[in-house]
N, C-alpha and C positions, 0 to 999 in steps of 0.2 A: 155104423156102418160093416158089414160082412162080406167081402169081397168072394166070387168064383175063384176058386184057386188056380182053376185051369187058365184061366182069363189071364188073370195077373202073371202067372210063368211065362206065358206068350208074350206077353205086353214087355214083360221085363226082358227078355231076350232079344225082343226088338228095339229097348232101349239101351241095352248096354252095348249093341253094335255101334264100332267108332269112339266106345269110352277111354279105350286103353291109350297111354301117352308113348310119345318117344320122347328118348332123355334130349335133352336143350343140349348144346356146346356151350362151354362155360364163354360168359363175355368177361371183357377188360374192367367193367365194373358191375359190384351187385353179383345176385346171387341168379339172373336170369330168370325167375318165375313169373315177376309181372309180362316180362318181356315174351315169353314163353305162349301166353294166353294170348294176348295182343297179336301177335304173330298168326296165331292159329284160329282168331277172330271168334272164340268160343270158351266158357268157360265149364269146365267139366264138373258136375257136380253130383255126390253121391249119397242116395237115399234109398231108404225102404217104404215101400207102398202099401205093401202087405197091412190091413189093417192101419193104416195110416192117417185116420181122421185127429185132429184138424191140420194135421204138418203136412203131408202131402198126400194125396190119393185121386184115385181115379176118378173124375166128374161125371156123376148118374148122367147128368142131360148131353155129356159128350163124351162117349167112349174113346178109349184112346187119349185121350186130352186130361193134364193134372191139374188140380186145384189144392187148396191150402194156406194155412199163412204161411208158411215156410217156401211156400212156392213164391208167393207176393214178395217176400223178402227177397230171396234169389234172383228174381226177377229186376228188383230195385238194384241191386249188387251188380248185375251184369250191365245193366243201363247204365250205370256210372262209371264202370271200365271202358264203355264203347264195343263190348262184345255180345256174341247171341249168348244163350244159355242153352245147356244141354244136360238134362236130367239121367243120372248111371245109375240102376236098379241094384242094390244088392242088398243083402240081408242083413236085419240092424247088426246081429253081432259080429259081422265081420267088416263092418264100415271101416275102423279104424285100420288093421289088418290090410285091406284093399285101399285105402289111402296110402299105406306104407310101401306098397308094391307098384303105386305110382298109376294105379286104374284112372283118378280122376285128381282133380285140384284141389276141391274142399269138399271137407264130411261136414252136412247140415242135416238134423234129424232127431230133435231135443236132445244132443249130445250133451253129458253135465261136467260140469270142469270138477272133477274130481282129482285128487293128487295121484293116483296112478296113470291115471290117460295124460297127465302134465307131463309123466315122464317120457312118452312117446311121441308126442304132437306138439303143435303149436297152438294155443288156443286165439282164437277172436276176442275182441271186449265182447262182453255179454249183449245177448239181443233180449231176453226174458228173461224174468225170475217166476219159478214154480214153486209150488211144495206140495209136500205127499197127502194124498186123501184113500180114505178106505171106502170100499164098496163091498156091499152084501146083498143078499136075495131079500126081497120085501117081507118074506115072512120071519127075517131073523129079527130077533127082539135083545138076545144078551152082547152084542158087541154093539158098543155107542163111541171107544176111545181106542185107542192103542195100546191099551193097558189089557181091552177085554180080549186080545189075539192070543193073550199067553194060550196053548194047548190049544190052538189053533191050527187047521191048515189054511197056508196065505198062498194066495198065488202072484206072480209077477213074473217083469218081464227080467231075461238073460242081460247081465251087464249094467243095471242099472242101480241107481243109488237108491230105492226101494229096495232092491237084492242086498245091498250091504246091511242095511238098515236091520232086514228079514236075520240075513247071517248072525249079524251081531245081538241078535236075541234069541240065546238056547232055546226058551221055552217053547218060541213059534216055529213051527214045521214050514219050513220056507219051499215052495212049489214052483219051481222058473222053467218057464215056457220060452222059446225062439223066438214066438211071433205076439203081438199083443190079444188078439181075434182068440188064441187058447187059452187065454188064463181069464178071458171074460166068460169062454164057453164052457171050462169046467166052472167056474161060479154059477149060472146058470142051472147047470145040468146034476150039482152039489156035489161034484167032486170035491173040493175046496169048499172052506167056512167065508173066506174072503179074499179080496186082491186089493193090494195094495199099490199104486202109481202116481205118477204125475198128477195134477190137477186136471189138468189141459186133456189127458186121457181120460180121468175119472168123470168127467162132465159129457165127453165125448158116448162112452159104452155103457156109462151108468147110470147117468141121468136120462138118459135117450132111451133105455130101456126098461119096459113096465114090469120086468121080472126084476128088475137091480134097483136100487137106491146107493146115493151117498151117504154116510154118515159121521157125523162128528165136525168139528172143525180141521180143518186143514193143517196141517204142521212142516215142521223142517224144509225151510225155503235153498233153492237153488239155483244153479244160473244155467241159462244155455248157451253154447259157443259154438263157432264153427271153426272144425280141425283142421289145422294145415300142415305138412311134412315139416320139419323142424329144419330144413334148407331152404324151405319157401318165405323166406322173410320179408321179401318186398309183396310178394302176393299177399301175403298178410297184413301187412301195414296198408295196402290199398284199400283192402275189404275194409278192415276198420275206419279207414276213414269214410269209405260209402255209406257204414253203417252209424255214422257219428252225422252224417249229412241227412240220414234217411229220418234220426232222432231229430235234427234241428228242424227240418221241413215239416214236421208232424206226419210225414208217411207211414212210419213205424207205428204211431197211435193210430191212424186210421184204419192200418190193418188189423189191429188188435181189437179193435171197436167193430168193425167188419167179422170179423169171426167169434166174437163174443168173450176174447180173452183181455182186456182192458179191464185193470182191477189198481189195488192203491198200491200194489206187490213194486207195480211198472216205476213208481216215482223214484224208486232206489236208483232208476235207471236213466231218471231226466223224463222220462216220460210220462206226462198229465193228463 
């Protein structure tokens, strides 16, 4: 789904109001991060909703409200912490810097557990296993695998594992965009030969577009995690406990089934 840019900008501005935090005073025990959230009564969650299907996106049936599998997960976490949930909208490639600036408590938006990010933030336990998927125009016949991308222009999203894969392949010309929708739009308009992105994105944007199709088997597994500031260990641990409970209770499985994301890869996380 492609959203109207102006409405998203207006919604983002409204959602961002009240997202900035005030530093909490040091406590006698612990780092105070969980106490900060509980005292505020709200968990501030940073994500990008532009082209956000299936992660978090505006509900077409209820304008101004948001849905998506990560929205369902975040709601489950907040419920277990005993607080309300507030979505703070930021551009995808600014999620980690804004987290470090204390714009919100956690960032969750298809964030991949790359070694580079691990130097900057704390990662939660993984909540989803993804893989990479190639998308092309339906008229394309010469691309069926990653090897076929040599000599081609391939679009992807800035800051993703897919970008790292393309950058590591000199024979492929990577075309990096700040938002998902631009990559698929460029493919549809013939400006690039293919798109390489996480399979949940490819299913939402490739398989659903009559002009596009996903080709070949998905490859190169990775894991989605929630990011926290390095000093917020107590909040990190509490969210990990919430994720573990969502796995045990079957809630995560139900969420993935609802959004068509339940597959054999999730067995690695104990989700069957």
